[in-house]
C-alpha positions in Angstrom: 50.6 95.7 -53.4 49.6 96.7 -49.8 49.3 93.2 -48.4 53.0 92.7 -49.9 54.0 95.8 -48.1 52.2 94.4 -45.0 54.2 91.2 -45.2 57.6 92.7 -45.7 56.8 94.6 -42.5 55.5 91.7 -40.3 57.4 89.1 -41.9 58.9 87.6 -38.9 56.0 87.5 -36.8 53.6 86.2 -40.1 55.8 83.3 -40.7 55.4 82.0 -37.1 53.6 78.6 -36.5 49.9 79.3 -35.1 49.9 83.1 -36.5 50.0 83.7 -40.2 48.4 86.4 -42.5 45.0 85.8 -40.9 46.0 86.5 -37.6 47.9 90.1 -38.9 44.7 91.0 -40.5 42.9 90.2 -37.1 45.4 92.7 -35.4 44.9 95.3 -38.0 41.0 95.2 -37.6 41.8 95.3 -33.6 40.7 98.0 -31.2 42.9 98.3 -28.0 42.8 100.8 -25.3 45.7 101.6 -22.9 44.6 103.3 -19.7 48.1 104.9 -18.1 51.0 106.0 -20.5 53.5 105.2 -17.5 56.2 102.7 -16.7 53.7 100.1 -18.0 52.2 101.5 -20.8 54.9 102.5 -22.8 56.5 99.5 -23.3 53.1 98.0 -24.0 52.3 100.4 -26.6 55.5 99.9 -28.5 54.8 96.4 -28.9 51.1 97.0 -29.8 52.4 99.1 -32.4 55.2 97.1 -33.7 52.7 93.9 -34.0 50.5 96.2 -36.1 47.3 96.8 -34.0 45.2 98.7 -36.1 43.5 101.0 -33.9 45.1 102.2 -30.2 43.3 104.4 -27.7 45.7 106.0 -25.1 44.4 107.3 -21.9 46.6 109.8 -19.3 46.3 113.1 -17.8 50.0 113.4 -16.6 52.6 115.3 -18.1 56.3 114.2 -18.8 58.6 114.4 -15.5 62.2 114.0 -15.2 61.8 110.8 -12.8 59.7 109.2 -15.6 62.7 108.8 -17.8 64.4 105.9 -16.2 61.4 103.5 -17.1 59.1 105.5 -19.5 61.7 105.2 -22.8 59.4 106.4 -25.5 59.7 110.1 -23.6 63.1 112.3 -23.6 64.2 115.0 -21.8 63.0 117.4 -24.4 59.5 115.9 -23.5 59.4 116.9 -19.9 56.4 119.2 -19.4 54.4 117.7 -22.4 51.5 115.8 -22.2 52.3 112.0 -22.4 49.5 111.3 -24.7 50.7 113.8 -27.0 54.7 112.5 -27.2 53.1 109.0 -27.5 51.1 110.0 -30.7 54.2 111.5 -32.2 56.0 108.5 -31.4 53.6 106.2 -33.2 53.2 108.4 -36.6 56.5 108.1 -36.6 57.2 104.6 -35.8 53.9 103.2 -37.6 52.0 105.9 -39.5 49.1 103.4 -40.5 47.7 103.0 -36.9 44.9 104.9 -36.1 45.4 106.9 -32.6 42.8 108.3 -30.4 44.6 110.7 -27.7 42.7 111.1 -24.9 44.9 113.4 -22.5 43.0 113.1 -19.2 42.1 110.8 -16.4 39.9 107.9 -16.7 37.0 108.7 -14.2 33.5 107.6 -13.7 31.7 110.3 -16.0 33.9 109.4 -19.0 34.6 105.4 -18.1 31.9 104.3 -20.6 32.4 106.5 -23.5 35.8 105.6 -23.5 35.7 102.1 -22.9 32.8 101.0 -25.0 34.4 101.2 -28.8 37.4 98.8 -28.3 37.9 94.9 -28.4 40.3 94.8 -25.5 41.0 97.2 -22.1 44.7 96.9 -21.0 45.1 98.6 -17.4 48.8 100.1 -16.9 47.7 102.5 -13.9 49.0 102.1 -10.6 45.6 103.4 -8.5 43.6 101.0 -6.9 40.4 103.1 -7.6 40.9 103.5 -11.0 41.8 99.6 -11.6 38.0 98.9 -10.0 36.7 101.5 -12.0 37.8 99.8 -15.2 37.1 96.5 -14.0 33.7 97.4 -13.2 33.2 99.3 -16.3 34.6 96.4 -18.4 32.0 93.8 -16.8 29.4 96.0 -17.6 30.3 96.1 -21.1 31.4 93.2 -21.1 35.3 93.8 -22.2 38.2 91.7 -21.9 40.4 93.3 -19.3 44.3 93.1 -19.1 45.5 93.2 -15.5 49.0 94.3 -14.7 50.9 95.6 -11.6 54.5 95.4 -10.5 55.3 95.4 -7.0 59.2 95.9 -6.7 60.3 92.9 -8.2 56.9 91.1 -8.6 55.4 91.3 -11.6 51.2 90.5 -11.8 49.4 89.9 -15.1 46.1 88.4 -15.7 43.1 88.2 -18.4 40.0 88.9 -17.1 36.2 88.7 -18.2 37.0 86.4 -21.0 35.0 83.3 -22.1 31.6 82.0 -21.2 29.3 83.9 -18.6 30.0 81.0 -16.1 33.9 81.1 -16.5 34.4 84.8 -16.5 36.4 86.4 -13.8 37.1 89.8 -12.3 39.6 91.8 -10.2 37.6 91.5 -7.2 37.8 87.6 -7.5 41.6 88.4 -7.1 41.5 90.9 -4.8 38.1 91.2 -2.7 39.0 94.5 -1.0 39.8 97.8 -2.1 42.4 97.8 0.5 44.6 95.6 -1.6 48.2 96.7 0.0 50.2 96.9 -2.8 51.6 100.4 -3.4 52.5 102.5 -6.1 56.0 102.8 -7.6 56.4 106.4 -6.0 56.1 104.6 -2.7 58.0 101.4 -3.2 60.2 101.7 -6.0 60.8 100.3 -9.2 63.4 99.3 -12.1 62.6 100.2 -15.4 63.7 96.8 -17.0 60.5 95.3 -15.0 58.3 97.7 -16.3 59.7 96.7 -19.5 59.0 93.0 -19.0 55.3 93.6 -17.6 54.4 96.3 -19.9 55.6 93.6 -22.8 53.7 90.6 -21.2 50.4 92.8 -21.2 51.2 93.6 -24.7 51.8 90.0 -25.7 48.2 88.7 -23.7 46.5 91.3 -26.0 48.0 90.2 -29.0 47.3 86.6 -28.6 43.7 87.5 -27.7 43.3 89.5 -30.7 45.0 87.2 -33.1 42.7 84.0 -31.4 46.1 82.2 -30.2 46.0 79.9 -27.0 47.1 81.4 -23.6 46.9 80.2 -20.3 46.3 83.5 -18.7 42.3 83.2 -19.5 40.9 84.3 -16.1 44.1 83.2 -14.7 47.1 85.1 -12.7 50.4 85.0 -13.4 52.9 86.0 -10.9 56.5 86.4 -12.1 59.5 87.3 -9.6 61.9 88.9 -11.7 65.0 88.6 -9.1 64.9 84.2 -9.1 62.8 84.3 -12.6 60.1 81.7 -10.9 56.7 81.9 -12.2 53.3 80.8 -10.7 50.0 80.9 -12.6 46.8 80.6 -10.6 43.9 79.9 -11.7 41.3 82.5 -10.6 38.0 81.2 -9.0 34.7 83.3 -9.3 33.4 84.4 -6.2 29.6 85.2 -5.2 29.4 89.1 -4.7 29.2 90.0 -1.3 28.1 93.3 0.5 29.2 94.0 3.7 28.5 97.1 5.9 30.5 97.5 9.2 30.4 100.4 11.2 33.4 101.5 13.9 32.8 100.4 17.7 28.6 100.2 17.8 28.5 103.4 15.3 29.3 106.9 15.6 26.8 109.3 15.8 26.1 109.8 12.2 24.8 113.6 13.0 28.4 114.4 13.2 29.4 113.3 10.0 31.8 115.4 7.6 32.8 114.6 4.2 36.3 113.2 3.9 38.8 115.9 3.4 42.2 116.5 1.6 44.4 118.5 3.3 46.9 120.5 2.0 50.6 121.5 4.0 49.1 124.1 5.7 46.0 122.3 6.3 47.7 119.5 8.0 50.2 121.7 10.3 47.0 123.1 11.4 45.7 120.0 12.8 48.6 119.2 14.3 47.7 122.1 17.0 44.5 120.6 17.7 43.8 118.6 20.8 40.8 116.5 19.7 42.6 114.7 16.6 44.3 111.3 16.0 47.2 111.2 13.7 47.5 108.0 12.0 50.7 107.1 9.6 49.7 104.1 7.6 53.1 103.7 5.9 54.7 100.2 7.0 56.9 99.7 9.9 60.5 101.3 9.8 59.9 103.3 6.6 62.1 106.4 6.3 61.7 109.2 7.0 60.9 108.5 11.0 58.5 110.8 12.2 59.4 112.3 15.7 58.2 115.7 15.4 54.7 115.3 16.4 52.5 112.3 18.2 50.9 109.8 16.2 50.3 105.9 15.9 51.8 103.7 13.1 48.7 101.7 11.1 50.1 100.2 8.0 47.4 100.1 5.5 47.5 96.1 5.3 46.5 96.2 9.1 43.7 98.6 8.8 41.1 96.3 8.8 42.4 94.0 11.6 43.5 97.3 13.8 40.2 99.3 13.6 39.5 99.5 17.3 42.9 101.5 17.6 40.9 104.5 16.2 38.5 106.6 17.9 35.5 107.6 16.0 34.9 110.1 18.3 38.1 112.0 17.2 39.2 113.6 13.9 41.3 111.1 12.0 43.9 112.4 9.9 45.7 110.1 8.1 49.5 110.6 6.1 51.6 108.6 4.4 54.8 109.2 1.9 53.1 110.5 -1.1 49.4 110.7 -0.2 48.2 107.4 -2.1 47.9 105.0 0.8 46.7 107.6 3.2 43.6 108.5 0.6 43.0 104.9 0.3 42.9 104.5 3.8 40.4 107.6 4.0 38.1 106.0 1.9 38.2 103.0 3.8 37.2 104.4 7.2 34.5 106.9 5.4 32.9 104.5 3.0 33.3 101.0 4.9 33.4 102.0 8.5 31.6 105.0 8.5 33.9 107.3 10.6 32.5 110.7 10.6 35.3 113.0 10.6 38.3 111.8 8.3 40.9 113.5 6.4 44.4 112.7 4.8 47.5 114.8 3.6 47.1 115.1 -0.2 50.6 114.6 -1.5 52.0 112.8 1.8 55.3 113.5 3.4 56.7 114.5 0.0 54.3 117.7 -0.4 54.7 118.5 3.2 58.4 118.9 3.2 58.7 120.4 0.3 56.0 123.2 1.5 58.3 123.5 4.6 61.6 124.3 2.1 59.6 126.7 0.3 58.5 128.5 3.4 61.8 128.3 4.6 63.6 129.6 1.4 61.1 132.5 1.3 62.2 134.0 5.0 65.7 133.8 3.7 
């Protein structure tokens, strides 16, 4: 009777050539971890649930915000302020109560990555933070877990199924993006259409379903690049690259006795830096990004050009970085501190968005 009920629910996919009841049972027995419950995570989870994947873990520490609603279709205005993972758990229980859910309402970090990932058959990366992507990648390699990468830049989608196959075939994120300074920015900075998120998240779910159901796919250790404006696509076979450790010092290495740990500045701390003389202010946004800054002196070095223009920075000065939302400046700070060993680096946490918000609040308080 139980099999008959499942057949009725999933009948439209069971009758597909190359699928069948055996594939359905494989999905029911599978465990999938989705990291990130945003624009990619929501559609990905919806189609995993619809397909009948038996165990789904969801990792995200964010609360639902109003500006999520145009692309994260699981959430409603009534969910604003609630934990995303709680909302998704409610959704799954209503849509498919047979599915076992693990609700992890916090962010992935080094201290919890192994314990979160080790119990799953497939890990799907639906985040938009470069540092977290590499943490997922490295943990999947350590634990020998298949890793489904997904990313969006404006109208372009990138999808890959990594760390699968024989040992000599397995590829990883660094085989696609060798440096942590991959210049793709988040949707908060570059913008996004909800429909593009829907396509990308659905593609990630589809790759997971095909892998778990032992169906053929062309994305094993390959990168799909899909242009949603032109509806063009390209599949690039990823080549495994030998690991290289490169250490670089800026301009014959500054005096390490002056080294200070990198600092995240709030709006008040950033404004205080503007009054100091021995400071080099650096805008790591792309040329021409709005708003144009003319209220204080600074230089513009886009994040994508940081390595090639490293000699424009003075390691004897304090380097203060900023961007639109604080994401690119944080990455630039890590590059300057970790790879080039600049002794005194900081960045504006939350970027110009938070700075202008703080200034507005200050003006309102004066009124």
